[in-house]
C-alpha positions, 0 to 999 in steps of 0.5 A: 666936429661938435659932437654935442649936436650929433646923434650917435649910433648905437646899433646898425641896421643891416638892409640885407640880401633883399627889400622883398620880404617874400623872397627872404624865406627862399634865401634863408633855405639857399643860404642854409644849404650852402652854409652846411655844404661849405661846413660839410665840405671843408670838414670833409677835407680836415678829416680826411688829411688828418686820418691819412698819414700819406697826406701829412705833407706841407701842401696838404697841412696848408690845405687843412689850414686853409679848410679851417680858415673857410669854415670860420670865414663862412661861420662870421657872416652866415649865421647873423644873415641867416637869422635876419631873413627871419626877423623883421628888424635887422639890427646888430649893436655897434660892439658886435659890428665891430667884432664881426668886422675884426674877425672877417677882415682877419680871416681874409688877411690870414687867408692872403698870407696863407695862399702866399705861403702855399705858393712858396711851398709850391715853388720849393716842391717844383723848382727844388724838388731834391732839396724839398725835404731839407729846404722846408719841414714840418716845424717850417710848415708850422711857422709859416701857418702861425705867422699867416694867422697872427699877422692877419689878425694882427693887423686887422686890430689896427684897422677895426681900432681905428674904425671904432674911434669914428663917429657914425651920425649920418645913418645907422643903414648898413647896405650889406649883410654884415659889417664891412669897411666901405659901407662903414665909411660911407655912415661916418661923419668924421674924417676917414683919412687916417683910416683909408691911409692905414688900410692902403699902407697895410693893404699894400704891404699885406695883399699886394706883397702876398700877391707879389709872392705868388706872382714871383713863385709862380712865374718860376713855376711855370718856367720850370714846368715849360722846361720839362721835356716830357708831356707826362711830366708837365702835367703832372707837375702843373697838377700839383699846383693848379689847384692853388693857382685856381683858387688864388685866381678866385680869391684876388679876382673877388677882392680886387673887383670888391675893394678896388673898383671905381665908386661910380660903378658901384650899386647896392644889388651889386655890392651884395652880389659880389659880397655873397661871392667872396664871403659865402660862395668862395669858401664853398668852392675852395673845397671843391676845387682841391678835391676835384682836381687833387688825385690824392684827396680823391683817393684818401675821400674814398678811402675814408668813405669806404672805412666808414661804411665798414664800421657803420655796418 
């Protein structure tokens, strides 16, 4: 391709959530409240787990990591979206777009791997409860969590470096409220074969590899639970992994629908709705799932609130 005949893009225009200016004020209030609720819910879980020594175990260590990750994931996209709702021209520089894309992809990848580590933890806890403390300890928790973060950020760097080398000369309008791979590929006038090949290869390794770990783990977990004779025992065993399983189903359901649905079914309004679900609503829902379905966290939250009330009074 003759680069001298191309007008290269140095900034992008984000088309945002709506093309109707009159509703942007309402959207600003709604998503500001959602963002604040996301931060409050996840920070509350982090605080409760850190303060309550009874929760200093593997599962809660991972939940703490997941809550911090959700805070970061929401912060990557929402503040910029809120700012754009207040201005007429919604622009983002090429460099800022690549940075946003990198952190968003890294955090999503890290979450997929972290959920896989949590599935392994639940498998050991339910299928080998007597050997749990000897098989996995605090050092193992730290290594698994650190590996999830490092691998997610490393592999995403490969994607973003390849993306930054593409030429964008067709248009500079991103049909979304943040920088993501699909809309950027649509704007590129370069050959994206290598990019898509790398994404599919690493996607199978990370995304589907992590999904396979979860499927295998829960196959053994469900089999073990069904073999428990007492109804109370089965209910107690299932309650320890129900929250995690719910989060996994939501995470992969939205992710698969976003990146693996046929292009013919894609639309601007549909893409924006899905983006809102997995980048804004999911980080808010995760702490609710863990707090509502986890007895220990509910007890710890009540204890923390009572402690704060005593201190303030």
